[in-house]
N, C-alpha and C positions, 0 to 999 in steps of 0.2 A: 766299339768292341773297341776299351783303354785299358790304359797297366800304368797298373798302381806302383809305386814309391816301392816297396820290395821285387819290382818284376815278371807281376801275378796280372796276369789275364782279369781284366773286374768287367763281371759280366753281369742281367738280371738275376739270374741266378746265386752269386754271388752278393748283390743287397741282400734278395734276401736270406743271405745265413748271419749275412749283418745284425739284421733284424734282428735274426730272433734271437739272436747270442747278447745283443743288448737289454733282452727287457724291457723298452724304456715304458711307461705308462704313457696311455692318447693323451695330447690337451683336454684338458679339465676347466669346464667355466665355471666360472664364481657370474651367482643373483648378486647383481648388486646389495639385498636386505645380505648377505656374505662381507663383500666388502665394504660394507657402515659401519656393520659387528665389529672388523678387522679395522678401522682406522679409532672408533670407542675403547677398542677395549685397554687401546696404547694412549689416552688420557687416563690419566690416572688420578689428574685434578677433578676432571668431571665423574668419574667413578669413586673417585672420594665421600660427595657430595653426596651425588649419591646414596652411602650409604650411611652418609647423615643428615638425611631425610627416613632412611627406613630406620630406622632407634625411632628414629621420634613417634613416625607410630607405631610402630613398636610398644613404645616405650603409654603411648595415649590409652593404644591400647588394652592397657594390663589397670588399668586404670583399676577397675574392681579390684583384683589380687592388693595392686600397694592399700588400697585403701583393708584389705580383708583384713590381709599378713602381717601390713608396715606399721602406716601411721594409724589401724583400728579407728577410724572415724567414717566415717563417710562424710559425701562430697557436698553433703547439705546440717549437717550435726552440728549443734553450736555448741559447744563448753565455754562462755560468755562465765562464771563464778567456780569452773573447774581450776587442777594440779594441775602438774605432771614432772615428775621426777627428774631435776638437770645432775648431775654428778651427787647423790645421795641427797639432794634440797629440797624441797618443796617450794618450789615458784610458778607466782600462779599466771594460767594463759591469757586472763587480762588482769590488768593494778586493777585493785578495788578504789584506790586512794583513798590520802585520808592528813589526817596531821599527827606528827608525831614531836616528843618532846625532849630534844636530844639530851646525850649526858650533864651537859654546863649548860639546861634549864632552853634550849634555844627550840623554834617551834619548827619544824622539820615539815615540809609539801611535798609528800606525792602524788604526782597526780595520778589518773581514774581512766579506766582505759585501751591503756596506750597496752597493747597489744603483746606479745613476745616475742619476740629478733628468731632468725635464724639459730636451729639449737644445730645443727648437722648431723651427728650421730650422737649425740650427749646425750638424747632421751628416748635414748633405746628403738629411735628410726622414725618417734614421732617430733609434727611442726620441724619436717627438715628445714626448711625454706618460712617458717614465724609462718603466726596465725592472725589473722585480719580482726575486726574492732569487736567481729559476733563472735569471736573464740576456734573459724576452722580453717583447717588445716590447708596453708595458700598450697603445697606442692600436691596433693591430692585434689582438689579444685584446679591447679595447672592443668594435670592431667585428663580432667573428666572436661574440661572450656576447651585446652584441645579436641578429643573425641568430637569435641562439637562442631569446633572450627576445622577440623580436617573434615568432616560430613560434608558440612552446609560446602566449602568451598572444595571439592572433588565429585559429588552428588552434582552441584551446580554446574561445575565444568562441562559434568558429561552430557547434563538435561542439554546446554547450551552450545556443545560441539555440533548435538545429533541432527537440532535445528537447524544450526545452522549447516553442517554441510547437505541436507535436505530442500534446504532453499537457497544454498548457493547450487545446487544442480539443478535442481528445476529452472533457476533466472537462466544459468549459464548454457544449457542446453536448447531449451527450446525460441528466447530471449522474447523480442516484438514485447509484446501489452503481458504477456505477464513477468519477463523483464523488470520490465515498469515499473509495475504496480512491487513487486519483490525488493528494488533500491531505494522507492519512494519509500516501500514503512522502511528501511536500514537511517534513511538520514532521516528521517522523524528519529531516532534513536538516539540516532551520533551527534545529534542538533543539538544533547544536553548534556553535561557534565556526569560523568558517571555517578560520583556522589551525593549531586546533590539531585538525578533523576530516583538516585537509588535513598536517599533519605526523604525523598515526596511516596515515592510507594511503599517503602517500609513502614510512615508515620504514619497512613492508610489505613495498612494491611494491621499495622497492631494493633491498634484500639476496635476497631469492625472482626479486623479478622474475617475469612471468605467466606463465603456462602452463598455459594452459582453454580449451576449445573450439574448438580446433583455431588460437587464439592462441600467439606464443610471443616474447615480449619479453624482454632481458635488462634489470638494474634498471639499467642507465649507457641504454637510452633515453631516449630527446623523447616517448615515446609516455608513459612513465608521467606523466610531470607531467604532462603537454599532461590524459590522459585522470582521473587525479586531480582538476585544478583546475575542466575540465570540469563537472566531478559535483558538485559542493560547488556550485555556481553556481545550478544549478538552475529551484531556489523564486527563487531572487530575482526572476529574469526572469519563470518561466512564473505564480508566484503574481495579479501586477499585471495578465499577458495574460492569464488565466483572469478576474477580473471584469469583466473587463469584454469580452469573451464573452459572461457570465454575464445582462450587463446589454443586449446586440446582440439575443440567443436573441431574448428577447422586442419585435425593433421589427416593425415592419409588411413592411416587406420579406423578411423570414425567414420569417415568417407565408405573406407571398404564392407562395413557393418551393417551398415543402413544396406549397402547396394547387393547386400547378400539376402536384408531382408529383417534385419534382427532391431528386437522393437526395442522403444526409449528405453523401458523399467530395466534392460537388458545392456543397452550401451554403457548408461549413465551410470550403474553399479557393478559392470562387470570392466565397460575399457573405460572409464572415467575415473570413476571412485579408487582403482589400488594405482595410477598414474600419480595422483594427490595424497597418499595413505603417508607417504615422506615429511613433510608439512605439513596434514592435519596430525601427526605425531608430536612436531615439534612445535606446533600454534600453543594446542592444547596441556604440554607441560609450561607451556608460558602463564597458558590463559590457570591454570591451577595454581600458582601466583597469584598472579592478581587476584585470584575470588576468594582466594584468602584472606589476603589485604582487603577486600573491598568490603572483608565479612567483620573485622577486626574498626577498622572502619566505622561500619554501620554501626555494629554494637558501643561501641565506643560513645557514639551521639546516642543514642539509646533510638536506632531505623532496626535496626540487627537479630541478635537474640535477644529472647527476653529474661529476667528472675523470673524465676528464681535458675532457668536454666545458666551455666557457666559456659563462657565462652572466652578466646586472650582477651579479645576488646574489653568486654563485659567487668573484669576480673581489671582490666588497667583504667577503667570511669571510675570501676568502685574504690583502685585507691589514690585518684587524687588529689582524694582531701587529704589526705596523711603522706602525700609528699616523702617531706621535714620530718617529721615524727617515725617512720616505716616507710621507707624508700624501697623496701625492696616487694611492699604488694604490686607497686606498677611495675618493677624494674625484670623481676621473673617472667612476667607472660611475655612484656617487652623484649626481649631477651628470647626467650622460645618461637616468637611470632623470626623477628629477625631470619635467627639459622633457617625455620621454612624454607620461608624464603629463600633468601637468598641461594641454602641449598639445593631451591627450583628451579630458577635461574640458574646456578652457574652447569646445573648441570640439563637445561635447555639449550644450551651457546654450546653445551661441548656434543649432544646430536645431533643441534643442527651441523654443525661443521664436518659429521659424522657421514649424517647423511646428501652433504653438497660434493655431487657427482665431481667439481672439481678440486674438489678436497686432495689438495699432493697424501700420496703414500707412501714412505717412505722403504724401500724395498732394505728386510735385514736377508743376511748370509749368513 
């Protein structure tokens, strides 16, 4: 029995009474994902770049709405001989050119084939970013091209992640001959630079398409660059995951699952996969940025998205011939690529910092 500062005897019953009066909450454990979210939501820069990426995706998905209600022009609608009204005046979308005689009798040569520049909102929403040499609305084509670029980039990254995860699990868990075969497959792809391998595969498939195993894809199909890009990035995602699985394979909880008679499939997807989920999430974010950039590079070189399908890479390629007289044709899609890749890389870095268990969390009172 002890005596408190007030002179009263302190017994077990007294402790129970004090505990009931406190009505304190029990100790509540926090999952690693909750702690990661708490770190991430404090990173305003990373969340800001995520918002930029979401806005870009939303804008590209609304391309049909923009074409129908703002530009009033489809993605491939030409308007070479057309005119628009700018501040009450008729202006040629693409200048016809010719020679005119001035008031002083001097001849004035008007160059032809020059597309109209950015009109912002002076033309009622038409040709906000100008037109190309065929009179097509650049803003409309950027939105549709962004939809194609994002589709190729995200879908190819998803296919790459799925194949890489399966191969990494098989190689890391079983080891031996299967690990040797899979790692040699990684080394075969790794031996070639991404762009050169993508150009070789993309050019070959763009000419003849793919007609094997019951699959018939034309050379202009978006699935061609999607599969090519997903293939060339497999080792960049699978190799680090395989290394983590090799280290996890020797841990006690995996050995305990084996001792309990768990099947290899259950161990791989119930024990190993959840422990590499954070790495997969971070690597997937960064791979999406790389696939979008690779698609733009391949399309610029003619080995990616094929005309008439627009993409940010094909728009830059089409505008390089008029970079002096009409720089907006290349600058506008280039800015879209920079913002998209920069936002994904910045958010990927923020996500990596949030999921790092060694990251310091500032406790706010």
